[in-house]
The first five atom37 places (N, CA, C, CB, O) and aatype in JSON, in Angstrom:
{
  "aatype": [12, 16, 17, 11, 10, 10, 17, 11, 12, 16, 10, 19, 16, 13, 19, 15, 10, 13, 10, 10, 12, 0, 10, 0, 16, 16, 9, 10, 7, 0, 10, 3, 9, 1, 1, 10, 13, 1, 8, 10, 1, 7, 3, 7, 3, 15, 14, 3, 3, 15, 16, 7, 15, 7, 8],
  "atom_mask": [
    [1, 1, 1, 1, 1],
    [1, 1, 1, 1, 1],
    [1, 1, 1, 1, 1],
    [1, 1, 1, 1, 1],
    [1, 1, 1, 1, 1],
    [1, 1, 1, 1, 1],
    [1, 1, 1, 1, 1],
    [1, 1, 1, 1, 1],
    [1, 1, 1, 1, 1],
    [1, 1, 1, 1, 1],
    [1, 1, 1, 1, 1],
    [1, 1, 1, 1, 1],
    [1, 1, 1, 1, 1],
    [1, 1, 1, 1, 1],
    [1, 1, 1, 1, 1],
    [1, 1, 1, 1, 1],
    [1, 1, 1, 1, 1],
    [1, 1, 1, 1, 1],
    [1, 1, 1, 1, 1],
    [1, 1, 1, 1, 1],
    [1, 1, 1, 1, 1],
    [1, 1, 1, 1, 1],
    [1, 1, 1, 1, 1],
    [1, 1, 1, 1, 1],
    [1, 1, 1, 1, 1],
    [1, 1, 1, 1, 1],
    [1, 1, 1, 1, 1],
    [1, 1, 1, 1, 1],
    [1, 1, 1, 0, 1],
    [1, 1, 1, 1, 1],
    [1, 1, 1, 1, 1],
    [1, 1, 1, 1, 1],
    [1, 1, 1, 1, 1],
    [1, 1, 1, 1, 1],
    [1, 1, 1, 1, 1],
    [1, 1, 1, 1, 1],
    [1, 1, 1, 1, 1],
    [1, 1, 1, 1, 1],
    [1, 1, 1, 1, 1],
    [1, 1, 1, 1, 1],
    [1, 1, 1, 1, 1],
    [1, 1, 1, 0, 1],
    [1, 1, 1, 1, 1],
    [1, 1, 1, 0, 1],
    [1, 1, 1, 1, 1],
    [1, 1, 1, 1, 1],
    [1, 1, 1, 1, 1],
    [1, 1, 1, 1, 1],
    [1, 1, 1, 1, 1],
    [1, 1, 1, 1, 1],
    [1, 1, 1, 1, 1],
    [1, 1, 1, 0, 1],
    [1, 1, 1, 1, 1],
    [1, 1, 1, 0, 1],
    [1, 1, 1, 1, 1]
  ],
  "atom_positions": [
    [[0.86, -1.22, 0.0], [-0.06, -0.03, 0.05], [0.81, 1.21, 0.0], [-0.98, -0.02, 1.37], [1.66, 1.33, 0.88]],
    [[0.68, 2.14, -0.94], [1.42, 3.34, -1.0], [0.75, 4.5, -0.06], [1.49, 3.77, -2.52], [-0.39, 4.44, 0.41]],
    [[1.55, 5.42, 0.11], [1.03, 6.64, 0.77], [-0.11, 7.33, 0.07], [2.11, 7.63, 0.93], [-1.09, 7.8, 0.65]],
    [[0.09, 7.34, -1.26], [-0.92, 8.11, -2.11], [-2.34, 7.33, -1.93], [-0.43, 8.16, -3.78], [-3.39, 7.92, -1.69]],
    [[-2.23, 6.0, -2.05], [-3.54, 5.19, -1.87], [-4.07, 5.37, -0.46], [-3.32, 3.6, -2.15], [-5.28, 5.55, -0.29]],
    [[-3.19, 5.32, 0.61], [-3.78, 5.5, 1.93], [-4.45, 6.79, 2.07], [-2.76, 5.38, 2.97], [-5.58, 6.8, 2.54]],
    [[-3.86, 7.92, 1.69], [-4.47, 9.19, 1.7], [-5.75, 9.25, 0.91], [-3.54, 10.16, 1.21], [-6.72, 9.83, 1.39]],
    [[-5.8, 8.71, -0.24], [-7.0, 8.63, -1.08], [-8.04, 7.95, -0.38], [-6.77, 7.96, -2.37], [-9.17, 8.44, -0.37]],
    [[-7.79, 6.82, 0.24], [-8.85, 6.05, 0.97], [-9.28, 6.83, 2.16], [-8.35, 4.64, 1.42], [-10.45, 6.74, 2.52]],
    [[-8.42, 7.61, 2.81], [-8.76, 8.32, 4.04], [-9.68, 9.48, 3.6], [-7.45, 8.85, 4.83], [-10.68, 9.77, 4.26]],
    [[-9.33, 10.16, 2.43], [-10.24, 11.2, 2.03], [-11.5, 10.66, 1.63], [-9.71, 12.0, 0.98], [-12.52, 11.21, 2.05]],
    [[-11.57, 9.73, 0.91], [-12.91, 9.27, 0.32], [-13.88, 8.75, 1.67], [-12.61, 7.89, -0.9], [-15.09, 8.94, 1.71]],
    [[-13.21, 8.18, 2.59], [-13.9, 7.63, 3.73], [-14.42, 8.83, 4.46], [-12.98, 6.71, 4.63], [-15.62, 8.89, 4.74]],
    [[-13.64, 9.75, 4.77], [-14.16, 10.99, 5.61], [-15.15, 11.85, 4.77], [-12.89, 11.97, 6.09], [-16.09, 12.43, 5.32]],
    [[-14.98, 11.92, 3.66], [-15.92, 12.8, 2.75], [-17.29, 12.08, 2.8], [-15.37, 12.93, 1.11], [-18.34, 12.71, 2.91]],
    [[-17.22, 10.6, 2.71], [-18.41, 10.07, 2.63], [-19.27, 10.07, 4.09], [-18.16, 8.71, 2.07], [-20.5, 10.15, 4.18]],
    [[-18.35, 9.96, 5.17], [-19.03, 10.13, 6.33], [-19.67, 11.49, 6.71], [-18.19, 9.76, 7.27], [-20.67, 11.68, 7.4]],
    [[-18.81, 12.42, 6.08], [-19.37, 13.86, 6.2], [-20.82, 14.06, 5.37], [-18.21, 14.95, 5.56], [-21.77, 14.69, 5.84]],
    [[-20.82, 13.51, 4.25], [-22.01, 13.54, 3.5], [-23.01, 12.8, 4.08], [-21.83, 13.12, 2.24], [-24.15, 13.26, 3.97]],
    [[-22.85, 11.66, 4.73], [-23.75, 10.86, 5.33], [-24.34, 11.63, 6.64], [-23.06, 9.51, 5.66], [-25.54, 11.66, 6.89]],
    [[-23.43, 12.21, 7.37], [-23.96, 12.98, 8.49], [-24.66, 14.38, 8.13], [-22.8, 13.22, 9.45], [-25.52, 14.87, 8.86]],
    [[-24.25, 14.94, 7.05], [-24.93, 16.13, 6.64], [-26.48, 15.7, 6.15], [-24.03, 16.85, 5.42], [-27.48, 16.29, 6.58]],
    [[-26.53, 14.7, 5.28], [-27.82, 14.08, 4.99], [-28.7, 13.8, 6.19], [-27.59, 12.82, 4.28], [-29.84, 14.26, 6.24]],
    [[-28.25, 13.13, 7.08], [-28.99, 12.72, 8.32], [-29.38, 13.93, 9.05], [-28.15, 11.79, 9.25], [-30.52, 14.01, 9.5]],
    [[-28.57, 14.83, 9.21], [-28.92, 16.16, 10.03], [-29.97, 16.85, 9.26], [-27.62, 17.21, 10.24], [-30.92, 17.34, 9.87]],
    [[-29.89, 16.94, 7.99], [-31.0, 17.66, 7.21], [-32.24, 16.98, 7.38], [-30.72, 17.76, 5.71], [-33.21, 17.6, 7.83]],
    [[-32.34, 15.66, 7.05], [-33.5, 14.92, 7.19], [-34.2, 15.03, 8.59], [-33.17, 13.55, 6.88], [-35.39, 15.34, 8.68]],
    [[-33.46, 14.78, 9.62], [-33.85, 14.76, 10.89], [-34.28, 16.06, 11.46], [-32.88, 14.24, 11.6], [-35.22, 16.17, 12.25]],
    [[-33.44, 17.18, 10.95], [-33.78, 18.5, 11.28], [-35.1, 18.94, 10.8], [0.0, 0.0, 0.0], [-35.87, 19.64, 11.46]],
    [[-35.34, 18.46, 9.5], [-36.62, 19.01, 8.8], [-37.7, 18.39, 9.56], [-36.74, 18.66, 7.2], [-38.67, 19.08, 9.85]],
    [[-37.65, 17.09, 9.92], [-38.72, 16.39, 10.77], [-38.92, 16.98, 12.02], [-38.42, 14.99, 11.02], [-40.03, 16.95, 12.55]],
    [[-37.9, 17.53, 12.57], [-37.84, 18.15, 14.02], [-38.6, 19.46, 13.79], [-36.2, 18.43, 14.64], [-39.51, 19.79, 14.55]],
    [[-38.28, 20.1, 12.88], [-38.96, 21.57, 12.52], [-40.45, 21.38, 12.12], [-38.15, 22.36, 11.17], [-41.25, 22.26, 12.45]],
    [[-40.85, 20.4, 11.49], [-42.26, 20.09, 11.21], [-42.94, 19.79, 12.46], [-42.42, 18.94, 10.26], [-44.04, 20.29, 12.68]],
    [[-42.36, 18.98, 13.32], [-42.99, 18.76, 14.59], [-43.01, 19.96, 15.57], [-42.32, 17.63, 15.23], [-43.95, 20.09, 16.34]],
    [[-42.01, 20.8, 15.54], [-42.16, 22.2, 16.25], [-43.36, 23.0, 15.84], [-40.94, 23.08, 15.96], [-44.19, 23.42, 16.65]],
    [[-43.41, 23.2, 14.47], [-44.56, 23.93, 13.91], [-45.83, 23.34, 14.2], [-44.45, 24.07, 12.5], [-46.78, 24.09, 14.43]],
    [[-46.0, 22.01, 14.22], [-47.22, 21.19, 14.65], [-47.49, 21.64, 16.11], [-46.96, 19.51, 14.56], [-48.58, 22.11, 16.45]],
    [[-46.51, 21.49, 16.9], [-46.84, 21.68, 18.23], [-47.23, 23.19, 18.61], [-45.68, 21.2, 19.03], [-48.04, 23.44, 19.5]],
    [[-46.6, 24.17, 17.87], [-47.01, 25.48, 17.99], [-48.29, 25.73, 17.58], [-46.24, 26.27, 17.36], [-49.0, 26.49, 18.24]],
    [[-48.72, 25.14, 16.48], [-50.04, 25.18, 16.02], [-51.05, 24.51, 16.85], [-50.09, 24.66, 14.76], [-52.25, 24.72, 16.72]],
    [[-50.53, 23.69, 17.72], [-51.62, 22.96, 18.62], [-52.22, 21.73, 18.2], [0.0, 0.0, 0.0], [-53.12, 21.21, 18.85]],
    [[-51.75, 21.23, 17.14], [-52.23, 19.92, 16.39], [-51.49, 18.79, 17.11], [-51.87, 19.91, 14.69], [-52.09, 17.72, 17.2]],
    [[-50.23, 18.88, 17.65], [-49.62, 17.79, 17.92], [-49.63, 17.4, 19.48], [0.0, 0.0, 0.0], [-49.55, 18.25, 20.36]],
    [[-49.72, 16.21, 19.69], [-49.75, 15.72, 21.12], [-48.27, 15.46, 21.61], [-50.65, 14.35, 21.24], [-47.55, 14.6, 21.1]],
    [[-47.92, 16.23, 22.58], [-46.68, 16.23, 23.09], [-46.67, 15.72, 24.59], [-46.14, 17.58, 22.93], [-47.52, 16.14, 25.37]],
    [[-45.71, 14.82, 25.0], [-45.69, 14.46, 26.37], [-45.15, 15.7, 27.26], [-44.8, 13.17, 26.54], [-45.2, 15.69, 28.49]],
    [[-44.71, 16.61, 26.61], [-44.02, 17.83, 27.43], [-45.22, 18.56, 27.98], [-43.02, 18.93, 26.46], [-46.09, 18.99, 27.22]],
    [[-45.28, 18.69, 29.28], [-46.4, 19.57, 29.72], [-45.72, 20.97, 30.02], [-47.2, 18.94, 31.06], [-44.88, 21.13, 30.91]],
    [[-46.16, 21.92, 29.2], [-45.56, 23.19, 29.26], [-46.48, 24.19, 30.07], [-45.3, 23.68, 27.83], [-46.6, 25.38, 29.78]],
    [[-47.09, 23.6, 31.04], [-48.02, 24.59, 32.01], [-47.14, 25.24, 32.98], [-49.21, 23.78, 32.89], [-47.63, 26.15, 33.66]],
    [[-45.77, 24.87, 33.18], [-44.91, 25.52, 34.0], [-45.1, 24.95, 35.44], [0.0, 0.0, 0.0], [-44.55, 25.55, 36.36]],
    [[-45.81, 23.87, 35.69], [-46.01, 23.29, 37.06], [-44.59, 22.67, 37.41], [-47.27, 22.12, 37.11], [-44.01, 21.98, 36.57]],
    [[-44.07, 22.91, 38.57], [-42.93, 22.36, 39.06], [-41.77, 23.17, 38.84], [0.0, 0.0, 0.0], [-40.71, 22.76, 39.32]],
    [[-41.77, 24.28, 38.17], [-40.73, 25.06, 37.87], [-40.6, 26.34, 38.62], [-40.79, 25.28, 36.58], [-39.66, 27.09, 38.39]]
  ]
}
């Protein structure tokens, strides 16, 4: 194995991991924002009791 091949494999691996994380963050973030707006609109059932009791 040459140094050039090692660095190429390293670059491809980490760029692939970055793209995977960026895609996951985008999808999960969009779902979270949809849930946030649904909650603000009052349509969502949330286990979070935001009445302020106990604070």
